[in-house]
N, C-alpha and C positions, 0 to 999 in steps of 0.2 A: 737059614731064611728059605725058602720054593725062591722060584727066579717068575712065577704068579704073580706074589706077592709083590716083589721092586717093577711087574710090567703096572701092575694097577696102581701102583703108587706114581709113575710117572704119568700115565695117563692122568691119575688124578690132579695133577703137579699146573700138567698143558691142562686138561681142566678148567683149574683155577687162574693159571693163566690168562685163558679166551675171556674170561669172563671180567674180567680184574681189567679187564684192553678196552672192552664193550663197556663198562662203567666210566674208565677212567676218562675215553675220548670223549665225552656228550660233558661232560664234569668239566674238563678242561676247555670246551666249547665258549661253555655258560658263562666263565669266569671271566674267560677274556672279552665277550661281552659286554657283563657286569660293566670290569674298568672299563670297556670304551665308555660307555654312560657314564661313567663317572669321570673318566678325565674332560667328553664333550661337557660336563651339565657345570665342571668349577671356572673352562675354557668362556661359557657362555652366559656365568653369572659375574667372571668377572669384566668381561667384553659390555654385557648392560651396565653392571658400576660406575667403568670409564664413559661409557661414549653418554649412559645421559643425561650430564650434561649436554651434548647437541640433539638432542631428542631423536636417537637411534637406540633402539630396540630392536630385539631379534629373540618370540618366544622362543618358552619352552616346549619341543612339545619329544618326543620319540626320533622321531625324522632330521629333528634338528641338533637335538642332543647324538647318533649313531651320523650324521657328517661330521658333525665338532671335533669325535669321540674318533675316527677312525681316518681322516685326513690333518686334523686337530687345524695348528693354525691358518692352513691353509683355506680348510674346510670352513673356519670362519670367516675368514675373507670373502669365497662363497658365497657364505648364506646374508654378509650382510652385501653384497655386490645380487647376489636373486631382490632379495627386504629391499634394493635402492631400485630396481630393473622395474619388479610387479608392481607397486608403491610409490 
């Protein structure tokens, strides 16, 4: 083989590596965001089921889902305090 063929092969592999990085990083971010939303939804649904006996309800919207998903239990407590303070 000639050295130009090897060099072009290495450049092609580097290009594929860079394209892979630019595709995989945003997909990881989107996957992580979706997982936060799912965790937040599960936490809020569980909380709303338990607290419905006391007349407390936290609505499900993107803000509350992301807050409950990222902060988890402290986020639900924060949302509960915000609901209590605002209404």
